[in-house]
PyMOL CGO cylinders between C-alpha atoms (Angstrom):
from pymol import cmd
from pymol.cgo import CYLINDER

trace = [
    CYLINDER, 84.91, 72.70, 130.69, 85.61, 73.47, 127.00, 0.3, 1, 1, 1, 1, 1, 1,
    CYLINDER, 85.61, 73.47, 127.00, 84.79, 71.80, 124.32, 0.3, 1, 1, 1, 1, 1, 1,
    CYLINDER, 84.79, 71.80, 124.32, 86.55, 69.95, 121.66, 0.3, 1, 1, 1, 1, 1, 1,
    CYLINDER, 86.55, 69.95, 121.66, 86.89, 70.82, 118.15, 0.3, 1, 1, 1, 1, 1, 1,
    CYLINDER, 86.89, 70.82, 118.15, 87.60, 68.57, 115.45, 0.3, 1, 1, 1, 1, 1, 1,
    CYLINDER, 87.60, 68.57, 115.45, 90.38, 69.53, 112.60, 0.3, 1, 1, 1, 1, 1, 1,
    CYLINDER, 90.38, 69.53, 112.60, 87.42, 69.91, 110.53, 0.3, 1, 1, 1, 1, 1, 1,
    CYLINDER, 87.42, 69.91, 110.53, 86.23, 72.72, 112.45, 0.3, 1, 1, 1, 1, 1, 1,
    CYLINDER, 86.23, 72.72, 112.45, 89.24, 74.48, 113.91, 0.3, 1, 1, 1, 1, 1, 1,
    CYLINDER, 89.24, 74.48, 113.91, 89.98, 75.87, 109.98, 0.3, 1, 1, 1, 1, 1, 1,
    CYLINDER, 89.98, 75.87, 109.98, 88.12, 78.53, 108.48, 0.3, 1, 1, 1, 1, 1, 1,
    CYLINDER, 88.12, 78.53, 108.48, 85.20, 78.12, 105.81, 0.3, 1, 1, 1, 1, 1, 1,
    CYLINDER, 85.20, 78.12, 105.81, 84.70, 81.65, 104.54, 0.3, 1, 1, 1, 1, 1, 1,
    CYLINDER, 84.70, 81.65, 104.54, 87.52, 81.44, 101.54, 0.3, 1, 1, 1, 1, 1, 1,
    CYLINDER, 87.52, 81.44, 101.54, 86.39, 84.09, 99.09, 0.3, 1, 1, 1, 1, 1, 1,
    CYLINDER, 86.39, 84.09, 99.09, 88.13, 86.30, 96.06, 0.3, 1, 1, 1, 1, 1, 1,
    CYLINDER, 88.13, 86.30, 96.06, 90.29, 89.14, 97.39, 0.3, 1, 1, 1, 1, 1, 1,
    CYLINDER, 90.29, 89.14, 97.39, 92.04, 91.38, 96.19, 0.3, 1, 1, 1, 1, 1, 1,
    CYLINDER, 92.04, 91.38, 96.19, 95.45, 92.40, 97.77, 0.3, 1, 1, 1, 1, 1, 1,
    CYLINDER, 95.45, 92.40, 97.77, 96.71, 95.79, 96.98, 0.3, 1, 1, 1, 1, 1, 1,
    CYLINDER, 96.71, 95.79, 96.98, 100.54, 97.35, 97.67, 0.3, 1, 1, 1, 1, 1, 1,
    CYLINDER, 100.54, 97.35, 97.67, 100.75, 100.82, 98.27, 0.3, 1, 1, 1, 1, 1, 1,
    CYLINDER, 100.75, 100.82, 98.27, 104.15, 101.27, 97.97, 0.3, 1, 1, 1, 1, 1, 1,
    CYLINDER, 104.15, 101.27, 97.97, 104.50, 99.88, 94.45, 0.3, 1, 1, 1, 1, 1, 1,
    CYLINDER, 104.50, 99.88, 94.45, 100.65, 100.19, 92.76, 0.3, 1, 1, 1, 1, 1, 1,
    CYLINDER, 100.65, 100.19, 92.76, 100.60, 96.21, 92.32, 0.3, 1, 1, 1, 1, 1, 1,
    CYLINDER, 100.60, 96.21, 92.32, 97.43, 94.44, 93.30, 0.3, 1, 1, 1, 1, 1, 1,
    CYLINDER, 97.43, 94.44, 93.30, 96.29, 90.91, 92.68, 0.3, 1, 1, 1, 1, 1, 1,
    CYLINDER, 96.29, 90.91, 92.68, 93.83, 88.62, 93.28, 0.3, 1, 1, 1, 1, 1, 1,
    CYLINDER, 93.83, 88.62, 93.28, 93.73, 85.85, 95.04, 0.3, 1, 1, 1, 1, 1, 1,
    CYLINDER, 93.73, 85.85, 95.04, 91.40, 83.76, 97.88, 0.3, 1, 1, 1, 1, 1, 1,
    CYLINDER, 91.40, 83.76, 97.88, 91.81, 84.57, 101.03, 0.3, 1, 1, 1, 1, 1, 1,
    CYLINDER, 91.81, 84.57, 101.03, 89.50, 84.77, 104.91, 0.3, 1, 1, 1, 1, 1, 1,
    CYLINDER, 89.50, 84.77, 104.91, 90.88, 88.26, 105.52, 0.3, 1, 1, 1, 1, 1, 1,
    CYLINDER, 90.88, 88.26, 105.52, 87.71, 90.91, 106.29, 0.3, 1, 1, 1, 1, 1, 1,
    CYLINDER, 87.71, 90.91, 106.29, 87.88, 94.18, 104.89, 0.3, 1, 1, 1, 1, 1, 1,
    CYLINDER, 87.88, 94.18, 104.89, 84.93, 96.92, 104.35, 0.3, 1, 1, 1, 1, 1, 1,
    CYLINDER, 84.93, 96.92, 104.35, 86.42, 98.34, 101.31, 0.3, 1, 1, 1, 1, 1, 1,
    CYLINDER, 86.42, 98.34, 101.31, 86.25, 97.12, 97.54, 0.3, 1, 1, 1, 1, 1, 1,
    CYLINDER, 86.25, 97.12, 97.54, 87.39, 97.36, 94.35, 0.3, 1, 1, 1, 1, 1, 1,
    CYLINDER, 87.39, 97.36, 94.35, 86.17, 97.09, 90.78, 0.3, 1, 1, 1, 1, 1, 1,
    CYLINDER, 86.17, 97.09, 90.78, 89.14, 94.37, 88.92, 0.3, 1, 1, 1, 1, 1, 1,
    CYLINDER, 89.14, 94.37, 88.92, 90.00, 93.77, 85.92, 0.3, 1, 1, 1, 1, 1, 1,
    CYLINDER, 90.00, 93.77, 85.92, 87.35, 91.24, 84.79, 0.3, 1, 1, 1, 1, 1, 1,
    CYLINDER, 87.35, 91.24, 84.79, 84.68, 94.12, 85.75, 0.3, 1, 1, 1, 1, 1, 1,
    CYLINDER, 84.68, 94.12, 85.75, 83.70, 92.36, 89.23, 0.3, 1, 1, 1, 1, 1, 1,
    CYLINDER, 83.70, 92.36, 89.23, 83.63, 93.93, 92.63, 0.3, 1, 1, 1, 1, 1, 1,
    CYLINDER, 83.63, 93.93, 92.63, 86.23, 92.30, 95.56, 0.3, 1, 1, 1, 1, 1, 1,
    CYLINDER, 86.23, 92.30, 95.56, 86.94, 93.13, 99.01, 0.3, 1, 1, 1, 1, 1, 1,
    CYLINDER, 86.94, 93.13, 99.01, 89.96, 94.94, 99.29, 0.3, 1, 1, 1, 1, 1, 1,
    CYLINDER, 89.96, 94.94, 99.29, 93.15, 94.93, 101.57, 0.3, 1, 1, 1, 1, 1, 1,
    CYLINDER, 93.15, 94.93, 101.57, 96.20, 97.35, 101.40, 0.3, 1, 1, 1, 1, 1, 1,
    CYLINDER, 96.20, 97.35, 101.40, 99.06, 96.17, 102.45, 0.3, 1, 1, 1, 1, 1, 1,
    CYLINDER, 99.06, 96.17, 102.45, 102.13, 98.33, 102.65, 0.3, 1, 1, 1, 1, 1, 1,
    CYLINDER, 102.13, 98.33, 102.65, 104.32, 95.64, 101.10, 0.3, 1, 1, 1, 1, 1, 1,
    CYLINDER, 104.32, 95.64, 101.10, 104.82, 92.96, 99.22, 0.3, 1, 1, 1, 1, 1, 1,
    CYLINDER, 104.82, 92.96, 99.22, 106.80, 90.75, 96.78, 0.3, 1, 1, 1, 1, 1, 1,
    CYLINDER, 106.80, 90.75, 96.78, 106.29, 93.65, 94.31, 0.3, 1, 1, 1, 1, 1, 1,
    CYLINDER, 106.29, 93.65, 94.31, 108.18, 96.39, 96.79, 0.3, 1, 1, 1, 1, 1, 1,
    CYLINDER, 108.18, 96.39, 96.79, 110.37, 94.12, 98.97, 0.3, 1, 1, 1, 1, 1, 1,
    CYLINDER, 110.37, 94.12, 98.97, 113.59, 94.26, 98.72, 0.3, 1, 1, 1, 1, 1, 1,
    CYLINDER, 113.59, 94.26, 98.72, 114.54, 90.70, 98.72, 0.3, 1, 1, 1, 1, 1, 1,
    CYLINDER, 114.54, 90.70, 98.72, 112.13, 90.25, 95.46, 0.3, 1, 1, 1, 1, 1, 1,
    CYLINDER, 112.13, 90.25, 95.46, 113.22, 93.34, 93.89, 0.3, 1, 1, 1, 1, 1, 1,
    CYLINDER, 113.22, 93.34, 93.89, 116.87, 93.11, 94.30, 0.3, 1, 1, 1, 1, 1, 1,
    CYLINDER, 116.87, 93.11, 94.30, 117.31, 96.83, 95.07, 0.3, 1, 1, 1, 1, 1, 1,
    CYLINDER, 117.31, 96.83, 95.07, 117.76, 98.23, 98.47, 0.3, 1, 1, 1, 1, 1, 1,
    CYLINDER, 117.76, 98.23, 98.47, 115.10, 101.16, 99.65, 0.3, 1, 1, 1, 1, 1, 1,
    CYLINDER, 115.10, 101.16, 99.65, 114.38, 102.63, 102.54, 0.3, 1, 1, 1, 1, 1, 1,
    CYLINDER, 114.38, 102.63, 102.54, 110.94, 103.28, 103.65, 0.3, 1, 1, 1, 1, 1, 1,
    CYLINDER, 110.94, 103.28, 103.65, 111.51, 106.09, 105.64, 0.3, 1, 1, 1, 1, 1, 1,
    CYLINDER, 111.51, 106.09, 105.64, 108.00, 106.81, 107.20, 0.3, 1, 1, 1, 1, 1, 1,
    CYLINDER, 108.00, 106.81, 107.20, 109.28, 108.36, 110.66, 0.3, 1, 1, 1, 1, 1, 1,
    CYLINDER, 109.28, 108.36, 110.66, 112.15, 110.45, 109.50, 0.3, 1, 1, 1, 1, 1, 1,
    CYLINDER, 112.15, 110.45, 109.50, 114.87, 108.96, 110.72, 0.3, 1, 1, 1, 1, 1, 1,
    CYLINDER, 114.87, 108.96, 110.72, 117.26, 108.19, 107.64, 0.3, 1, 1, 1, 1, 1, 1,
    CYLINDER, 117.26, 108.19, 107.64, 116.38, 112.32, 108.16, 0.3, 1, 1, 1, 1, 1, 1,
    CYLINDER, 116.38, 112.32, 108.16, 117.29, 112.42, 111.16, 0.3, 1, 1, 1, 1, 1, 1,
    CYLINDER, 117.29, 112.42, 111.16, 120.78, 110.25, 111.18, 0.3, 1, 1, 1, 1, 1, 1,
    CYLINDER, 120.78, 110.25, 111.18, 122.02, 112.04, 108.07, 0.3, 1, 1, 1, 1, 1, 1,
    CYLINDER, 122.02, 112.04, 108.07, 122.00, 115.22, 109.95, 0.3, 1, 1, 1, 1, 1, 1,
    CYLINDER, 122.00, 115.22, 109.95, 123.47, 114.20, 112.78, 0.3, 1, 1, 1, 1, 1, 1,
    CYLINDER, 123.47, 114.20, 112.78, 126.26, 112.57, 110.90, 0.3, 1, 1, 1, 1, 1, 1,
    CYLINDER, 126.26, 112.57, 110.90, 126.49, 116.09, 109.01, 0.3, 1, 1, 1, 1, 1, 1,
    CYLINDER, 126.49, 116.09, 109.01, 126.69, 118.06, 112.09, 0.3, 1, 1, 1, 1, 1, 1,
    CYLINDER, 126.69, 118.06, 112.09, 129.70, 115.87, 113.69, 0.3, 1, 1, 1, 1, 1, 1,
    CYLINDER, 129.70, 115.87, 113.69, 131.59, 116.22, 109.92, 0.3, 1, 1, 1, 1, 1, 1,
    CYLINDER, 131.59, 116.22, 109.92, 130.93, 119.79, 110.75, 0.3, 1, 1, 1, 1, 1, 1,
    CYLINDER, 130.93, 119.79, 110.75, 132.63, 119.78, 114.18, 0.3, 1, 1, 1, 1, 1, 1,
    CYLINDER, 132.63, 119.78, 114.18, 135.35, 117.80, 113.81, 0.3, 1, 1, 1, 1, 1, 1,
    CYLINDER, 135.35, 117.80, 113.81, 136.22, 120.09, 110.98, 0.3, 1, 1, 1, 1, 1, 1,
    CYLINDER, 136.22, 120.09, 110.98, 136.04, 122.81, 113.25, 0.3, 1, 1, 1, 1, 1, 1,
    CYLINDER, 136.04, 122.81, 113.25, 138.31, 120.84, 115.48, 0.3, 1, 1, 1, 1, 1, 1,
    CYLINDER, 138.31, 120.84, 115.48, 140.74, 120.08, 113.39, 0.3, 1, 1, 1, 1, 1, 1,
    CYLINDER, 140.74, 120.08, 113.39, 140.91, 123.77, 112.30, 0.3, 1, 1, 1, 1, 1, 1,
    CYLINDER, 140.91, 123.77, 112.30, 141.24, 124.60, 116.22, 0.3, 1, 1, 1, 1, 1, 1,
    CYLINDER, 141.24, 124.60, 116.22, 144.49, 122.19, 116.58, 0.3, 1, 1, 1, 1, 1, 1,
    CYLINDER, 144.49, 122.19, 116.58, 145.24, 123.25, 112.89, 0.3, 1, 1, 1, 1, 1, 1,
    CYLINDER, 145.24, 123.25, 112.89, 145.54, 127.10, 114.57, 0.3, 1, 1, 1, 1, 1, 1,
    CYLINDER, 145.54, 127.10, 114.57, 147.15, 125.97, 118.07, 0.3, 1, 1, 1, 1, 1, 1,
    CYLINDER, 147.15, 125.97, 118.07, 149.61, 124.46, 116.60, 0.3, 1, 1, 1, 1, 1, 1,
    CYLINDER, 149.61, 124.46, 116.60, 150.90, 127.31, 114.44, 0.3, 1, 1, 1, 1, 1, 1,
    CYLINDER, 150.90, 127.31, 114.44, 150.63, 129.56, 117.38, 0.3, 1, 1, 1, 1, 1, 1,
    CYLINDER, 150.63, 129.56, 117.38, 152.77, 127.29, 120.03, 0.3, 1, 1, 1, 1, 1, 1,
    CYLINDER, 152.77, 127.29, 120.03, 155.45, 127.27, 116.72, 0.3, 1, 1, 1, 1, 1, 1,
    CYLINDER, 155.45, 127.27, 116.72, 155.50, 131.09, 116.16, 0.3, 1, 1, 1, 1, 1, 1,
    CYLINDER, 155.50, 131.09, 116.16, 155.81, 131.10, 120.43, 0.3, 1, 1, 1, 1, 1, 1,
    CYLINDER, 155.81, 131.10, 120.43, 159.14, 128.59, 119.26, 0.3, 1, 1, 1, 1, 1, 1,
    CYLINDER, 159.14, 128.59, 119.26, 160.82, 130.32, 116.88, 0.3, 1, 1, 1, 1, 1, 1,
    CYLINDER, 160.82, 130.32, 116.88, 160.58, 133.52, 118.72, 0.3, 1, 1, 1, 1, 1, 1,
    CYLINDER, 160.58, 133.52, 118.72, 162.44, 132.11, 121.71, 0.3, 1, 1, 1, 1, 1, 1,
]
cmd.load_cgo(trace, "trace")
């Protein structure tokens, strides 16, 4: 049967100072955490701390910055723009073809 843990044993005890670095914004902050890391960084106070790299933080998240940024790591935005451009060209080509057919139909009607 599994042992029942008390509330005191439930929470981690290995809190230590850790630097979190937002790679997108070039922003870093020092806080206490239990996050594991193999990397270290020398901080402003001259001490070396474990480094945890994050992709987004309050320095780069649109909710906190008030700016809309599109973070596109897989080229989805570029593919969407290319499809939209292709669709616009096709639409123009069909409109030109329809205009040309209408002119020819009008010429035939005028000859009769």
